[in-house]
SEFIZA-3560 file (N, C-alpha, C; in Angstrom, 3 decimals):
REM SEFIZA-3560
<numar><xx>42.060</xx><yy>-6.041</yy><zz>-27.694</zz><atom>N</atom></numar>
<numar><xx>41.533</xx><yy>-7.241</yy><zz>-27.065</zz><atom>CA</atom></numar>
<numar><xx>40.266</xx><yy>-7.628</yy><zz>-27.798</zz><atom>C</atom></numar>
<numar><xx>40.288</xx><yy>-8.803</yy><zz>-28.404</zz><atom>N</atom></numar>
<numar><xx>39.101</xx><yy>-9.355</yy><zz>-29.041</zz><atom>CA</atom></numar>
<numar><xx>38.380</xx><yy>-10.177</yy><zz>-27.976</zz><atom>C</atom></numar>
<numar><xx>37.109</xx><yy>-9.892</yy><zz>-27.796</zz><atom>N</atom></numar>
<numar><xx>36.332</xx><yy>-10.555</yy><zz>-26.753</zz><atom>CA</atom></numar>
<numar><xx>34.942</xx><yy>-10.887</yy><zz>-27.254</zz><atom>C</atom></numar>
<numar><xx>34.189</xx><yy>-11.576</yy><zz>-26.440</zz><atom>N</atom></numar>
<numar><xx>32.786</xx><yy>-11.868</yy><zz>-26.744</zz><atom>CA</atom></numar>
<numar><xx>32.020</xx><yy>-11.971</yy><zz>-25.437</zz><atom>C</atom></numar>
<numar><xx>30.742</xx><yy>-11.669</yy><zz>-25.480</zz><atom>N</atom></numar>
<numar><xx>29.931</xx><yy>-11.769</yy><zz>-24.262</zz><atom>CA</atom></numar>
<numar><xx>29.948</xx><yy>-13.194</yy><zz>-23.703</zz><atom>C</atom></numar>
<numar><xx>30.067</xx><yy>-13.287</yy><zz>-22.388</zz><atom>N</atom></numar>
<numar><xx>30.040</xx><yy>-14.575</yy><zz>-21.721</zz><atom>CA</atom></numar>
<numar><xx>31.377</xx><yy>-15.292</yy><zz>-21.666</zz><atom>C</atom></numar>
<numar><xx>32.414</xx><yy>-14.728</yy><zz>-22.243</zz><atom>N</atom></numar>
<numar><xx>33.737</xx><yy>-15.355</yy><zz>-22.228</zz><atom>CA</atom></numar>
<numar><xx>34.302</xx><yy>-15.276</yy><zz>-20.808</zz><atom>C</atom></numar>
<numar><xx>34.469</xx><yy>-16.424</yy><zz>-20.175</zz><atom>N</atom></numar>
<numar><xx>34.927</xx><yy>-16.478</yy><zz>-18.786</zz><atom>CA</atom></numar>
<numar><xx>36.320</xx><yy>-15.874</yy><zz>-18.644</zz><atom>C</atom></numar>
<numar><xx>37.221</xx><yy>-16.189</yy><zz>-19.565</zz><atom>N</atom></numar>
<numar><xx>38.590</xx><yy>-15.671</yy><zz>-19.462</zz><atom>CA</atom></numar>
<numar><xx>38.641</xx><yy>-14.168</yy><zz>-19.733</zz><atom>C</atom></numar>
<numar><xx>37.731</xx><yy>-13.666</yy><zz>-20.547</zz><atom>N</atom></numar>
<numar><xx>37.625</xx><yy>-12.212</yy><zz>-20.754</zz><atom>CA</atom></numar>
<numar><xx>37.204</xx><yy>-11.540</yy><zz>-19.450</zz><atom>C</atom></numar>
<numar><xx>36.250</xx><yy>-12.137</yy><zz>-18.778</zz><atom>N</atom></numar>
<numar><xx>35.758</xx><yy>-11.598</yy><zz>-17.503</zz><atom>CA</atom></numar>
<numar><xx>36.887</xx><yy>-11.581</yy><zz>-16.469</zz><atom>C</atom></numar>
<numar><xx>37.651</xx><yy>-12.670</yy><zz>-16.406</zz><atom>N</atom></numar>
<numar><xx>38.767</xx><yy>-12.739</yy><zz>-15.450</zz><atom>CA</atom></numar>
<numar><xx>39.810</xx><yy>-11.678</yy><zz>-15.785</zz><atom>C</atom></numar>
<numar><xx>40.146</xx><yy>-11.533</yy><zz>-17.065</zz><atom>N</atom></numar>
<numar><xx>41.119</xx><yy>-10.526</yy><zz>-17.474</zz><atom>CA</atom></numar>
<numar><xx>40.615</xx><yy>-9.121</yy><zz>-17.109</zz><atom>C</atom></numar>
<numar><xx>39.350</xx><yy>-8.849</yy><zz>-17.408</zz><atom>N</atom></numar>
<numar><xx>38.788</xx><yy>-7.527</yy><zz>-17.093</zz><atom>CA</atom></numar>
<numar><xx>38.774</xx><yy>-7.255</yy><zz>-15.594</zz><atom>C</atom></numar>
<numar><xx>38.623</xx><yy>-8.274</yy><zz>-14.802</zz><atom>N</atom></numar>
<numar><xx>38.624</xx><yy>-8.125</yy><zz>-13.350</zz><atom>CA</atom></numar>
<numar><xx>40.034</xx><yy>-7.921</yy><zz>-12.807</zz><atom>C</atom></numar>
<numar><xx>40.987</xx><yy>-8.736</yy><zz>-13.294</zz><atom>N</atom></numar>
<numar><xx>42.313</xx><yy>-8.778</yy><zz>-12.687</zz><atom>CA</atom></numar>
<numar><xx>43.355</xx><yy>-7.860</yy><zz>-13.329</zz><atom>C</atom></numar>
<numar><xx>43.275</xx><yy>-7.628</yy><zz>-14.618</zz><atom>N</atom></numar>
<numar><xx>44.328</xx><yy>-6.896</yy><zz>-15.320</zz><atom>CA</atom></numar>
<numar><xx>43.847</xx><yy>-5.576</yy><zz>-15.910</zz><atom>C</atom></numar>
<numar><xx>42.715</xx><yy>-5.574</yy><zz>-16.564</zz><atom>N</atom></numar>
<numar><xx>42.259</xx><yy>-4.380</yy><zz>-17.282</zz><atom>CA</atom></numar>
<numar><xx>42.240</xx><yy>-3.109</yy><zz>-16.431</zz><atom>C</atom></numar>
<numar><xx>41.827</xx><yy>-3.169</yy><zz>-15.149</zz><atom>N</atom></numar>
<numar><xx>41.787</xx><yy>-1.928</yy><zz>-14.366</zz><atom>CA</atom></numar>
<numar><xx>43.156</xx><yy>-1.272</yy><zz>-14.153</zz><atom>C</atom></numar>
<numar><xx>44.226</xx><yy>-2.045</yy><zz>-14.229</zz><atom>N</atom></numar>
<numar><xx>45.561</xx><yy>-1.469</yy><zz>-14.008</zz><atom>CA</atom></numar>
<numar><xx>46.409</xx><yy>-1.410</yy><zz>-15.278</zz><atom>C</atom></numar>
<numar><xx>45.942</xx><yy>-2.029</yy><zz>-16.353</zz><atom>N</atom></numar>
<numar><xx>46.738</xx><yy>-2.113</yy><zz>-17.573</zz><atom>CA</atom></numar>
<numar><xx>47.154</xx><yy>-0.729</yy><zz>-18.067</zz><atom>C</atom></numar>
<numar><xx>46.235</xx><yy>0.203</yy><zz>-18.106</zz><atom>N</atom></numar>
<numar><xx>46.541</xx><yy>1.538</yy><zz>-18.650</zz><atom>CA</atom></numar>
<numar><xx>47.612</xx><yy>2.282</yy><zz>-17.847</zz><atom>C</atom></numar>
<numar><xx>47.833</xx><yy>1.873</yy><zz>-16.602</zz><atom>N</atom></numar>
<numar><xx>48.846</xx><yy>2.504</yy><zz>-15.761</zz><atom>CA</atom></numar>
<numar><xx>50.236</xx><yy>1.894</yy><zz>-15.965</zz><atom>C</atom></numar>
<numar><xx>50.306</xx><yy>0.750</yy><zz>-16.618</zz><atom>N</atom></numar>
<numar><xx>51.572</xx><yy>0.033</yy><zz>-16.799</zz><atom>CA</atom></numar>
<numar><xx>52.362</xx><yy>0.604</yy><zz>-17.974</zz><atom>C</atom></numar>
<numar><xx>53.677</xx><yy>0.333</yy><zz>-18.025</zz><atom>N</atom></numar>
<numar><xx>54.464</xx><yy>0.745</yy><zz>-19.199</zz><atom>CA</atom></numar>
<numar><xx>53.895</xx><yy>0.139</yy><zz>-20.490</zz><atom>C</atom></numar>
<numar><xx>53.420</xx><yy>-1.096</yy><zz>-20.413</zz><atom>N</atom></numar>
<numar><xx>52.834</xx><yy>-1.740</yy><zz>-21.585</zz><atom>CA</atom></numar>
<numar><xx>51.575</xx><yy>-1.004</yy><zz>-22.038</zz><atom>C</atom></numar>
<numar><xx>50.769</xx><yy>-0.602</yy><zz>-21.073</zz><atom>N</atom></numar>
<numar><xx>49.550</xx><yy>0.134</yy><zz>-21.388</zz><atom>CA</atom></numar>
<numar><xx>49.822</xx><yy>1.505</yy><zz>-21.970</zz><atom>C</atom></numar>
<numar><xx>50.929</xx><yy>2.110</yy><zz>-21.580</zz><atom>N</atom></numar>
<numar><xx>51.314</xx><yy>3.405</yy><zz>-22.149</zz><atom>CA</atom></numar>
<numar><xx>51.770</xx><yy>3.246</yy><zz>-23.600</zz><atom>C</atom></numar>
<numar><xx>52.456</xx><yy>2.143</yy><zz>-23.886</zz><atom>N</atom></numar>
<numar><xx>52.970</xx><yy>1.901</yy><zz>-25.234</zz><atom>CA</atom></numar>
<numar><xx>51.914</xx><yy>1.319</yy><zz>-26.171</zz><atom>C</atom></numar>
<numar><xx>51.043</xx><yy>0.493</yy><zz>-25.642</zz><atom>N</atom></numar>
<numar><xx>50.024</xx><yy>-0.184</yy><zz>-26.449</zz><atom>CA</atom></numar>
<numar><xx>48.710</xx><yy>-0.169</yy><zz>-25.679</zz><atom>C</atom></numar>
<numar><xx>47.960</xx><yy>0.918</yy><zz>-25.791</zz><atom>N</atom></numar>
<numar><xx>46.686</xx><yy>1.011</yy><zz>-25.056</zz><atom>CA</atom></numar>
<numar><xx>45.738</xx><yy>-0.137</yy><zz>-25.414</zz><atom>C</atom></numar>
<numar><xx>44.959</xx><yy>-0.535</yy><zz>-24.440</zz><atom>N</atom></numar>
<numar><xx>44.005</xx><yy>-1.626</yy><zz>-24.606</zz><atom>CA</atom></numar>
<numar><xx>42.728</xx><yy>-1.084</yy><zz>-25.240</zz><atom>C</atom></numar>
<numar><xx>42.349</xx><yy>-1.681</yy><zz>-26.344</zz><atom>N</atom></numar>
<numar><xx>41.103</xx><yy>-1.342</yy><zz>-27.035</zz><atom>CA</atom></numar>
<numar><xx>40.299</xx><yy>-2.635</yy><zz>-27.136</zz><atom>C</atom></numar>
<numar><xx>39.034</xx><yy>-2.576</yy><zz>-26.778</zz><atom>N</atom></numar>
<numar><xx>38.175</xx><yy>-3.760</yy><zz>-26.798</zz><atom>CA</atom></numar>
<numar><xx>37.405</xx><yy>-3.821</yy><zz>-28.115</zz><atom>C</atom></numar>
<numar><xx>37.314</xx><yy>-5.032</yy><zz>-28.686</zz><atom>N</atom></numar>
<numar><xx>36.525</xx><yy>-5.247</yy><zz>-29.894</zz><atom>CA</atom></numar>
<numar><xx>35.793</xx><yy>-6.577</yy><zz>-29.765</zz><atom>C</atom></numar>
<numar><xx>34.574</xx><yy>-6.605</yy><zz>-30.241</zz><atom>N</atom></numar>
<numar><xx>33.759</xx><yy>-7.812</yy><zz>-30.180</zz><atom>CA</atom></numar>
<numar><xx>34.147</xx><yy>-8.754</yy><zz>-31.322</zz><atom>C</atom></numar>
<numar><xx>34.268</xx><yy>-10.029</yy><zz>-31.010</zz><atom>N</atom></numar>
<numar><xx>34.632</xx><yy>-11.043</yy><zz>-31.992</zz><atom>CA</atom></numar>
<numar><xx>33.670</xx><yy>-11.040</yy><zz>-33.179</zz><atom>C</atom></numar>
<numar><xx>32.405</xx><yy>-10.739</yy><zz>-32.923</zz><atom>N</atom></numar>
<numar><xx>31.392</xx><yy>-10.774</yy><zz>-33.986</zz><atom>CA</atom></numar>
<numar><xx>31.323</xx><yy>-9.494</yy><zz>-34.803</zz><atom>C</atom></numar>
<numar><xx>32.061</xx><yy>-8.466</yy><zz>-34.378</zz><atom>N</atom></numar>
<numar><xx>32.048</xx><yy>-7.187</yy><zz>-35.097</zz><atom>CA</atom></numar>
<numar><xx>33.467</xx><yy>-6.618</yy><zz>-35.115</zz><atom>C</atom></numar>
<numar><xx>34.359</xx><yy>-7.319</yy><zz>-35.793</zz><atom>N</atom></numar>
<numar><xx>35.764</xx><yy>-6.917</yy><zz>-35.819</zz><atom>CA</atom></numar>
<numar><xx>35.946</xx><yy>-5.590</yy><zz>-36.550</zz><atom>C</atom></numar>
<numar><xx>36.870</xx><yy>-4.774</yy><zz>-36.074</zz><atom>N</atom></numar>
<numar><xx>37.121</xx><yy>-3.487</yy><zz>-36.736</zz><atom>CA</atom></numar>
<numar><xx>37.574</xx><yy>-3.700</yy><zz>-38.180</zz><atom>C</atom></numar>
<numar><xx>37.010</xx><yy>-2.926</yy><zz>-39.079</zz><atom>N</atom></numar>
<numar><xx>37.348</xx><yy>-3.059</yy><zz>-40.498</zz><atom>CA</atom></numar>
<numar><xx>38.641</xx><yy>-2.347</yy><zz>-40.862</zz><atom>C</atom></numar>
<numar><xx>39.139</xx><yy>-1.495</yy><zz>-39.973</zz><atom>N</atom></numar>
<numar><xx>40.350</xx><yy>-0.741</yy><zz>-40.282</zz><atom>CA</atom></numar>
<numar><xx>41.628</xx><yy>-1.453</yy><zz>-39.817</zz><atom>C</atom></numar>
<numar><xx>41.505</xx><yy>-2.714</yy><zz>-39.400</zz><atom>N</atom></numar>
<numar><xx>42.663</xx><yy>-3.507</yy><zz>-38.975</zz><atom>CA</atom></numar>
<numar><xx>42.864</xx><yy>-4.653</yy><zz>-39.970</zz><atom>C</atom></numar>
<numar><xx>44.110</xx><yy>-4.846</yy><zz>-40.368</zz><atom>N</atom></numar>
<numar><xx>44.462</xx><yy>-5.963</yy><zz>-41.234</zz><atom>CA</atom></numar>
<numar><xx>44.994</xx><yy>-7.084</yy><zz>-40.350</zz><atom>C</atom></numar>
<numar><xx>44.176</xx><yy>-8.109</yy><zz>-40.167</zz><atom>N</atom></numar>
<numar><xx>44.537</xx><yy>-9.243</yy><zz>-39.322</zz><atom>CA</atom></numar>
<numar><xx>45.362</xx><yy>-10.252</yy><zz>-40.109</zz><atom>C</atom></numar>
<numar><xx>46.320</xx><yy>-10.900</yy><zz>-39.443</zz><atom>N</atom></numar>
<numar><xx>47.091</xx><yy>-11.970</yy><zz>-40.080</zz><atom>CA</atom></numar>
<numar><xx>46.170</xx><yy>-13.148</yy><zz>-40.393</zz><atom>C</atom></numar>
<numar><xx>45.211</xx><yy>-13.383</yy><zz>-39.528</zz><atom>N</atom></numar>
<numar><xx>44.155</xx><yy>-14.375</yy><zz>-39.724</zz><atom>CA</atom></numar>
<numar><xx>42.990</xx><yy>-13.956</yy><zz>-38.841</zz><atom>C</atom></numar>
<numar><xx>41.830</xx><yy>-14.448</yy><zz>-39.162</zz><atom>N</atom></numar>
<numar><xx>40.647</xx><yy>-14.065</yy><zz>-38.383</zz><atom>CA</atom></numar>
<numar><xx>40.745</xx><yy>-14.658</yy><zz>-36.979</zz><atom>C</atom></numar>
<numar><xx>40.637</xx><yy>-13.819</yy><zz>-35.935</zz><atom>N</atom></numar>
<numar><xx>40.628</xx><yy>-14.349</yy><zz>-34.564</zz><atom>CA</atom></numar>
<numar><xx>39.377</xx><yy>-15.212</yy><zz>-34.361</zz><atom>C</atom></numar>
<numar><xx>39.533</xx><yy>-16.300</yy><zz>-33.593</zz><atom>N</atom></numar>
<numar><xx>38.378</xx><yy>-17.148</yy><zz>-33.301</zz><atom>CA</atom></numar>
<numar><xx>38.318</xx><yy>-17.565</yy><zz>-31.842</zz><atom>C</atom></numar>
<numar><xx>39.359</xx><yy>-17.248</yy><zz>-31.069</zz><atom>N</atom></numar>
<numar><xx>39.409</xx><yy>-17.552</yy><zz>-29.638</zz><atom>CA</atom></numar>
<numar><xx>39.341</xx><yy>-16.240</yy><zz>-28.884</zz><atom>C</atom></numar>
<numar><xx>38.606</xx><yy>-16.241</yy><zz>-27.771</zz><atom>N</atom></numar>
<numar><xx>38.573</xx><yy>-15.037</yy><zz>-26.935</zz><atom>CA</atom></numar>
<numar><xx>39.070</xx><yy>-15.383</yy><zz>-25.545</zz><atom>C</atom></numar>
<numar><xx>39.786</xx><yy>-14.462</yy><zz>-24.937</zz><atom>N</atom></numar>
<numar><xx>40.266</xx><yy>-13.223</yy><zz>-25.540</zz><atom>CA</atom></numar>
<numar><xx>41.484</xx><yy>-13.476</yy><zz>-26.424</zz><atom>C</atom></numar>
<numar><xx>41.654</xx><yy>-12.612</yy><zz>-27.401</zz><atom>N</atom></numar>
<numar><xx>42.867</xx><yy>-12.569</yy><zz>-28.207</zz><atom>CA</atom></numar>
<numar><xx>43.372</xx><yy>-11.140</yy><zz>-28.140</zz><atom>C</atom></numar>
<numar><xx>44.648</xx><yy>-10.992</yy><zz>-27.815</zz><atom>N</atom></numar>
<numar><xx>45.279</xx><yy>-9.683</yy><zz>-27.687</zz><atom>CA</atom></numar>
<numar><xx>46.137</xx><yy>-9.470</yy><zz>-28.924</zz><atom>C</atom></numar>
<numar><xx>45.796</xx><yy>-8.458</yy><zz>-29.713</zz><atom>N</atom></numar>
<numar><xx>46.473</xx><yy>-8.225</yy><zz>-30.985</zz><atom>CA</atom></numar>
<numar><xx>47.189</xx><yy>-6.893</yy><zz>-30.940</zz><atom>C</atom></numar>
<numar><xx>48.480</xx><yy>-6.942</yy><zz>-31.209</zz><atom>N</atom></numar>
<numar><xx>49.294</xx><yy>-5.732</yy><zz>-31.298</zz><atom>CA</atom></numar>
<numar><xx>49.260</xx><yy>-5.269</yy><zz>-32.747</zz><atom>C</atom></numar>
<numar><xx>48.856</xx><yy>-4.031</yy><zz>-32.955</zz><atom>N</atom></numar>
<numar><xx>48.792</xx><yy>-3.487</yy><zz>-34.311</zz><atom>CA</atom></numar>
<numar><xx>49.699</xx><yy>-2.273</yy><zz>-34.414</zz><atom>C</atom></numar>
<numar><xx>50.168</xx><yy>-2.009</yy><zz>-35.628</zz><atom>N</atom></numar>
<numar><xx>50.996</xx><yy>-0.823</yy><zz>-35.826</zz><atom>CA</atom></numar>
<numar><xx>50.095</xx><yy>0.370</yy><zz>-36.138</zz><atom>C</atom></numar>
<numar><xx>50.692</xx><yy>1.521</yy><zz>-36.359</zz><atom>N</atom></numar>
<numar><xx>49.918</xx><yy>2.748</yy><zz>-36.552</zz><atom>CA</atom></numar>
<numar><xx>49.117</xx><yy>2.738</yy><zz>-37.841</zz><atom>C</atom></numar>
<numar><xx>49.447</xx><yy>1.842</yy><zz>-38.776</zz><atom>N</atom></numar>
<numar><xx>48.681</xx><yy>1.759</yy><zz>-40.020</zz><atom>CA</atom></numar>
<numar><xx>47.545</xx><yy>0.734</yy><zz>-39.925</zz><atom>C</atom></numar>
<numar><xx>47.427</xx><yy>0.054</yy><zz>-38.777</zz><atom>N</atom></numar>
<numar><xx>46.357</xx><yy>-0.919</yy><zz>-38.590</zz><atom>CA</atom></numar>
<numar><xx>46.727</xx><yy>-2.335</yy><zz>-38.976</zz><atom>C</atom></numar>
<numar><xx>48.006</xx><yy>-2.591</yy><zz>-39.197</zz><atom>N</atom></numar>
<numar><xx>48.492</xx><yy>-3.921</yy><zz>-39.566</zz><atom>CA</atom></numar>
<numar><xx>48.819</xx><yy>-4.725</yy><zz>-38.306</zz><atom>C</atom></numar>
<numar><xx>48.340</xx><yy>-5.954</yy><zz>-38.235</zz><atom>N</atom></numar>
<numar><xx>48.678</xx><yy>-6.815</yy><zz>-37.101</zz><atom>CA</atom></numar>
<numar><xx>50.166</xx><yy>-7.123</yy><zz>-37.098</zz><atom>C</atom></numar>
<numar><xx>50.779</xx><yy>-6.978</yy><zz>-35.922</zz><atom>N</atom></numar>
<numar><xx>52.189</xx><yy>-7.304</yy><zz>-35.744</zz><atom>CA</atom></numar>
<numar><xx>52.373</xx><yy>-8.649</yy><zz>-35.063</zz><atom>C</atom></numar>
<numar><xx>51.543</xx><yy>-8.885</yy><zz>-34.063</zz><atom>N</atom></numar>
<numar><xx>51.701</xx><yy>-10.093</yy><zz>-33.253</zz><atom>CA</atom></numar>
<numar><xx>50.444</xx><yy>-10.267</yy><zz>-32.412</zz><atom>C</atom></numar>
<numar><xx>50.247</xx><yy>-11.477</yy><zz>-31.890</zz><atom>N</atom></numar>
<numar><xx>49.071</xx><yy>-11.715</yy><zz>-31.039</zz><atom>CA</atom></numar>
<numar><xx>49.353</xx><yy>-12.722</yy><zz>-29.943</zz><atom>C</atom></numar>
<numar><xx>48.562</xx><yy>-12.606</yy><zz>-28.896</zz><atom>N</atom></numar>
<numar><xx>48.513</xx><yy>-13.586</yy><zz>-27.813</zz><atom>CA</atom></numar>
<numar><xx>47.089</xx><yy>-14.128</yy><zz>-27.816</zz><atom>C</atom></numar>
<numar><xx>46.954</xx><yy>-15.415</yy><zz>-28.046</zz><atom>N</atom></numar>
<numar><xx>45.641</xx><yy>-16.040</yy><zz>-28.097</zz><atom>CA</atom></numar>
<numar><xx>45.341</xx><yy>-16.658</yy><zz>-26.742</zz><atom>C</atom></numar>
<numar><xx>44.230</xx><yy>-16.233</yy><zz>-26.157</zz><atom>N</atom></numar>
<numar><xx>43.831</xx><yy>-16.731</yy><zz>-24.848</zz><atom>CA</atom></numar>
<numar><xx>44.414</xx><yy>-15.885</yy><zz>-23.727</zz><atom>C</atom></numar>
<numar><xx>43.939</xx><yy>-16.139</yy><zz>-22.534</zz><atom>N</atom></numar>
<numar><xx>44.453</xx><yy>-15.477</yy><zz>-21.340</zz><atom>CA</atom></numar>
<numar><xx>44.903</xx><yy>-16.548</yy><zz>-20.361</zz><atom>C</atom></numar>
<numar><xx>46.216</xx><yy>-16.797</yy><zz>-20.293</zz><atom>N</atom></numar>
<numar><xx>46.739</xx><yy>-17.863</yy><zz>-19.452</zz><atom>CA</atom></numar>
<numar><xx>47.003</xx><yy>-17.469</yy><zz>-17.999</zz><atom>C</atom></numar>
<numar><xx>46.536</xx><yy>-16.309</yy><zz>-17.578</zz><atom>N</atom></numar>
<numar><xx>46.786</xx><yy>-15.832</yy><zz>-16.223</zz><atom>CA</atom></numar>
<numar><xx>47.791</xx><yy>-14.695</yy><zz>-16.234</zz><atom>C</atom></numar>
<numar><xx>47.753</xx><yy>-13.874</yy><zz>-15.186</zz><atom>N</atom></numar>
<numar><xx>48.590</xx><yy>-12.672</yy><zz>-15.186</zz><atom>CA</atom></numar>
<numar><xx>50.083</xx><yy>-12.972</yy><zz>-15.088</zz><atom>C</atom></numar>
<numar><xx>50.474</xx><yy>-14.114</yy><zz>-14.496</zz><atom>N</atom></numar>
<numar><xx>51.902</xx><yy>-14.433</yy><zz>-14.401</zz><atom>CA</atom></numar>
<numar><xx>52.521</xx><yy>-14.654</yy><zz>-15.777</zz><atom>C</atom></numar>
<numar><xx>51.752</xx><yy>-15.146</yy><zz>-16.720</zz><atom>N</atom></numar>
<numar><xx>52.227</xx><yy>-15.338</yy><zz>-18.096</zz><atom>CA</atom></numar>
<numar><xx>51.944</xx><yy>-14.107</yy><zz>-18.942</zz><atom>C</atom></numar>
<numar><xx>50.789</xx><yy>-13.486</yy><zz>-18.728</zz><atom>N</atom></numar>
<numar><xx>50.358</xx><yy>-12.361</yy><zz>-19.562</zz><atom>CA</atom></numar>
<numar><xx>51.366</xx><yy>-11.215</yy><zz>-19.554</zz><atom>C</atom></numar>
<numar><xx>51.748</xx><yy>-10.736</yy><zz>-18.372</zz><atom>N</atom></numar>
<numar><xx>52.603</xx><yy>-9.549</yy><zz>-18.295</zz><atom>CA</atom></numar>
<numar><xx>53.945</xx><yy>-9.726</yy><zz>-18.993</zz><atom>C</atom></numar>
<numar><xx>54.706</xx><yy>-10.790</yy><zz>-18.719</zz><atom>N</atom></numar>
<numar><xx>55.987</xx><yy>-10.928</yy><zz>-19.430</zz><atom>CA</atom></numar>
<numar><xx>55.806</xx><yy>-11.116</yy><zz>-20.934</zz><atom>C</atom></numar>
<numar><xx>54.775</xx><yy>-11.851</yy><zz>-21.333</zz><atom>N</atom></numar>
<numar><xx>54.565</xx><yy>-12.099</yy><zz>-22.756</zz><atom>CA</atom></numar>
<numar><xx>54.197</xx><yy>-10.802</yy><zz>-23.476</zz><atom>C</atom></numar>
<numar><xx>53.269</xx><yy>-10.051</yy><zz>-22.908</zz><atom>N</atom></numar>
<numar><xx>52.856</xx><yy>-8.791</yy><zz>-23.529</zz><atom>CA</atom></numar>
<numar><xx>54.029</xx><yy>-7.818</yy><zz>-23.578</zz><atom>C</atom></numar>
<numar><xx>54.814</xx><yy>-7.773</yy><zz>-22.511</zz><atom>N</atom></numar>
<numar><xx>55.980</xx><yy>-6.889</yy><zz>-22.494</zz><atom>CA</atom></numar>
<numar><xx>56.935</xx><yy>-7.242</yy><zz>-23.643</zz><atom>C</atom></numar>
<numar><xx>57.242</xx><yy>-8.509</yy><zz>-23.791</zz><atom>N</atom></numar>
<numar><xx>58.133</xx><yy>-8.951</yy><zz>-24.867</zz><atom>CA</atom></numar>
<numar><xx>57.512</xx><yy>-8.678</yy><zz>-26.234</zz><atom>C</atom></numar>
<numar><xx>56.238</xx><yy>-8.954</yy><zz>-26.364</zz><atom>N</atom></numar>
<numar><xx>55.543</xx><yy>-8.739</yy><zz>-27.625</zz><atom>CA</atom></numar>
<numar><xx>55.628</xx><yy>-7.268</yy><zz>-28.051</zz><atom>C</atom></numar>
<numar><xx>55.422</xx><yy>-6.366</yy><zz>-27.116</zz><atom>N</atom></numar>
<numar><xx>55.444</xx><yy>-4.938</yy><zz>-27.420</zz><atom>CA</atom></numar>
<numar><xx>56.870</xx><yy>-4.464</yy><zz>-27.705</zz><atom>C</atom></numar>
<numar><xx>57.800</xx><yy>-4.793</yy><zz>-26.826</zz><atom>N</atom></numar>
<numar><xx>59.160</xx><yy>-4.263</yy><zz>-26.976</zz><atom>CA</atom></numar>
<numar><xx>59.875</xx><yy>-4.851</yy><zz>-28.194</zz><atom>C</atom></numar>
<numar><xx>59.476</xx><yy>-6.015</yy><zz>-28.637</zz><atom>N</atom></numar>
<numar><xx>60.061</xx><yy>-6.615</yy><zz>-29.846</zz><atom>CA</atom></numar>
<numar><xx>59.834</xx><yy>-5.728</yy><zz>-31.074</zz><atom>C</atom></numar>
<numar><xx>58.796</xx><yy>-4.915</yy><zz>-31.038</zz><atom>N</atom></numar>
<numar><xx>58.431</xx><yy>-4.094</yy><zz>-32.190</zz><atom>CA</atom></numar>
<numar><xx>58.761</xx><yy>-2.611</yy><zz>-32.014</zz><atom>C</atom></numar>
<numar><xx>59.485</xx><yy>-2.295</yy><zz>-30.952</zz><atom>N</atom></numar>
<numar><xx>59.884</xx><yy>-0.909</yy><zz>-30.722</zz><atom>CA</atom></numar>
<numar><xx>61.307</xx><yy>-0.676</yy><zz>-31.208</zz><atom>C</atom></numar>
<numar><xx>61.601</xx><yy>0.540</yy><zz>-31.650</zz><atom>N</atom></numar>
<numar><xx>62.996</xx><yy>0.854</yy><zz>-31.957</zz><atom>CA</atom></numar>
<numar><xx>63.827</xx><yy>0.843</yy><zz>-30.680</zz><atom>C</atom></numar>
<numar><xx>65.129</xx><yy>0.605</yy><zz>-30.800</zz><atom>N</atom></numar>
<numar><xx>66.013</xx><yy>0.493</yy><zz>-29.630</zz><atom>CA</atom></numar>
<numar><xx>65.946</xx><yy>1.712</yy><zz>-28.718</zz><atom>C</atom></numar>
<numar><xx>65.856</xx><yy>2.917</yy><zz>-29.278</zz><atom>N</atom></numar>
<numar><xx>65.828</xx><yy>4.100</yy><zz>-28.424</zz><atom>CA</atom></numar>
<numar><xx>64.524</xx><yy>4.202</yy><zz>-27.630</zz><atom>C</atom></numar>
<numar><xx>63.435</xx><yy>3.666</yy><zz>-28.146</zz><atom>N</atom></numar>
<numar><xx>62.163</xx><yy>3.665</yy><zz>-27.412</zz><atom>CA</atom></numar>
<numar><xx>62.211</xx><yy>2.664</yy><zz>-26.268</zz><atom>C</atom></numar>
<numar><xx>62.895</xx><yy>1.543</yy><zz>-26.475</zz><atom>N</atom></numar>
<numar><xx>63.007</xx><yy>0.535</yy><zz>-25.423</zz><atom>CA</atom></numar>
<numar><xx>63.803</xx><yy>1.094</yy><zz>-24.252</zz><atom>C</atom></numar>
<numar><xx>64.863</xx><yy>1.825</yy><zz>-24.535</zz><atom>N</atom></numar>
<numar><xx>65.690</xx><yy>2.417</yy><zz>-23.480</zz><atom>CA</atom></numar>
<numar><xx>64.885</xx><yy>3.416</yy><zz>-22.658</zz><atom>C</atom></numar>
<numar><xx>63.919</xx><yy>4.073</yy><zz>-23.281</zz><atom>N</atom></numar>
<numar><xx>63.117</xx><yy>5.080</yy><zz>-22.582</zz><atom>CA</atom></numar>
<numar><xx>61.918</xx><yy>4.474</yy><zz>-21.864</zz><atom>C</atom></numar>
<numar><xx>61.665</xx><yy>3.180</yy><zz>-22.068</zz><atom>N</atom></numar>
<numar><xx>60.515</xx><yy>2.535</yy><zz>-21.439</zz><atom>CA</atom></numar>
<numar><xx>60.780</xx><yy>2.362</yy><zz>-19.948</zz><atom>C</atom></numar>
<numar><xx>59.812</xx><yy>2.813</yy><zz>-19.108</zz><atom>N</atom></numar>
<numar><xx>60.011</xx><yy>2.673</yy><zz>-17.652</zz><atom>CA</atom></numar>
<numar><xx>60.026</xx><yy>1.233</yy><zz>-17.206</zz><atom>C</atom></numar>
//
């Protein structure tokens, strides 16, 4: 999760989703890591520089960006989108084992 201080949608996400994300199947497959927009991790290869917060970036084990969700459109959109984003990049046998 790329964020910045004072981002209203980041605050809403942290209030409504972040406390339970790690307990979800999505959180088990793709743990949430927070990074500041002004100090992006150097060990990640981004498809393009994020400029909107929050931006949720799925990365592979080598640090390569696979896909992203720009913005936080509310939990009704977030959960299905993140689920699809994550499972699209899993092998078929991992998807079958996902709770």
